[in-house]
N, C-alpha and C positions, 0 to 999 in steps of 0.2 A: 503493501500500499504507499504510493507516494504522498508524504507531505507538503504541502504548500510551500511551509517555512524552508526545505531542503535546496529550494529552486534560487538562483542569484540571476540576475543581469550581468554580461559581458561583451567585450567587444574584441573582436578578431584584428590583432596589432598588425600580423604578419603570416605570411605563408612562405613556405620554402621545400624546394623538391628536391627529397632526398635521392630518390631512384626514379627510375621510368613511372614505377607505379605505386610510389611511397611519397607522401607529402606531409610536411611538418605544419602544425597549426599552432601560433601564439596567441594566447589568450588572457585577457585582462578583465578580471573581476571587478565592478565597479566598487565593491567593498573592501579591495585589496586582496592579494594572494598568500594568504599565511601559509604555514608549512603542513606538510601530509606524510602519512606514514610510508613505510617502503611499499611497492605493490600496489598503490592507490590507484583508483580510477574513478573519474567523472561520467555523468551521462548529459547527453546534449540533447535539446529538443529540438527535431526539425520538421518542414512540412514538405512531404512528398506526394506530390501532386494534389494538395488539396487536404490530405491525409496528415494529422499529427502522428508522428513517431517520435520514440526514444531511441538513443544508440549510446553505447558505453564504449568509453576508450581510455586504457591505461596512460597516466602520466609519465612524461619522461624525465627521468633524474630524480635525485633524491630531494630537491629541494625546490621552491621557485625560483627563478631566474630575471632580475630585473623587475619584480613586480609582476610577473606574469606566470602561468602554468604552460606548460607544451604536451601536445599530444601528436602522435602520427597517424595518420589515415591510409591504409592500402585500397586502392581502388579496386572495386569489383564489379566489372561491367554487367555480370551475372547474376548479381546480388538483388537483395530487396530494396536498393535505391538508396541507402543511407551515405555511401561511401561517393556515390556522384552528387548529392546533394552538398556533401562537405566539400569536394573537390571544385564545384560550380561557387564557395564563397570567395567572395573580395575583402581586401584589409578594409577595415571601417564598418564592417558587417555588425550588427546586434545580433546574440545570441541570448537564449536563456540555458545556462546550465546547472547542473547540481553542484553542492561542497563534495571534495572527493570523501570517497569512502575506501575504505583497505578490508578486504578479506583474503590478503594474500601476503602477509605481513612475514618479516626476517626475523626468526626467531633467533636470541642471543645464545650463544653456549655449545654450538656444534664444534667438535673436534675438526670440522673440514666442510668446507661447502662447495657445491658443483652447482652451478648455475647453467640450465640447459635450455638454449631459446631456439625454435624455430623459426624462421620468417620474422613476419611482423611481431610475433611472442616476443622478440628482444626489448619492446618497450617497457615493460614493468621490472624486467632484470636489470637495465642500467642504473636505476638507482640503488639496487641491489649492490651491485659492484662497486658502485662509488663509496658506499658505505662501508662495505668490506676491507676497499683499500685503504679507508681513513681508520679502521680498527685495527690495522696490519693482522687481519684473519688469514687463515688458510684456505685460499679459494682458487676455483678456476671458473670460466666463463666459456662453454661449448655452446657455441653459435654454429648452427648449420643452416644453409639455405641452398637454394637450385644454383646459384652462380653469384661470385662474390659482386657482380652488377647490380643485383637484385636485392643486396643486404644493407637495410639502411645501418647509418650511423659507425660504418666499419671504419671508417679512418679515424675518428674520434675515439673508438674503444681501441683500435690499435696503439693510438698515442698515449691513451691514459692508463691499458692494461700489459702491454707490452708482453711478457711472457706467460700473463695468467691469463690470455686471452687463446683460445684453440678454433680456428676455424675450419670449418667443414663445408666446404662446396661442394656440391651434388657433382657439379661437371668436372670437377678436377678428380674427387676421391672417392665418391660415391657417399652413400650414406654414414653416420656414424655409426661404429659399434659398440652399444651402450651396454651390453655385459662385459667388455673389457673395460668401458669406462667407470662403470661402476664396481668391479670388482677390485679395481685399485685403489679405491677409497679408505681411507682410516675408517677405523672402529666408531662409530656414534657421527658418522658423517650424515648431512641431510644434502638433499637434491631439490630444487627448485625448477619446476618446468613451465615454460609456458611456449604454445605453438598450436600448430595444427592437431586436429583429431588422432591421425596416425602416429605422429611423435608421441603424444601422450600413452596411447595405448602400447606401444613398443616400449616405453618407459615403464610404464606399470609391469609389462612380461617381465622385463629384464630385472626389474625392482626385484620382484617377489622371487624370481631364480636364485636372486643372492643369500636369499633366507632373512636378509636384513628385517626390521620393524616397519611395519606400512607407514607407520608415523613419518618415518624418516623421507617420504617420497612426497611432496609438496606441490600441486599444481593448480592452475586457473586455466579456465575456459570459459567463453560465452558462446550461449547456444550450442550449436553442434559442431563449430569450430572447422566448417567445410565439411563435415562428414556427409551431412544429407544437403540435397538439392533444395535451394530454396524454392517456397509454393506454398499456396493457401492448405488450410486443414481446418477440420470442423472438430 
């Protein structure tokens, strides 16, 4: 149930094309942009051909930057229209957005952390990587995508993380071997996963095969994550 007091007005300050299919949006809430928790997302109200709709987008980075929040949207021409509506927005557009919420928090105290991103699933994990880097924690970010040219924020992450970033471009080296990646983790390690449903299912299978506690695998998904084709339902 949505509450009216969760919604606030905001202005689209700027857009930036990150890859041919992913665009970044910088949003400035009228009431200011306070800090938010790791893994947080916000909702945006859109008009899709005269029909009201709400879409969820993960916030990029561990905190607000220059009084603004950032999201990244992957264009899905065969989707339900939300990404096309977002891509049609121009700087200066007025929007109604929610305050940030997080159900994907980075828990403290793990002996080691593996961040596993697939495609646009990189967005909530960037802030986690920034926090872990500041904490001098033992961690890696395994970033999988179809090709390097399709992977958003790759130059920034390479400069920020150095050897803690492992890039798995499918057109170069195939898909990641999750069994090997999980087997090499320390006892008490945790894995945070965000990406398409195929990656999540593969991660669940590989994690279960290790015999590690189920709670050590933490993941986030919205809707079917591309598993099901968009369509009407009753």
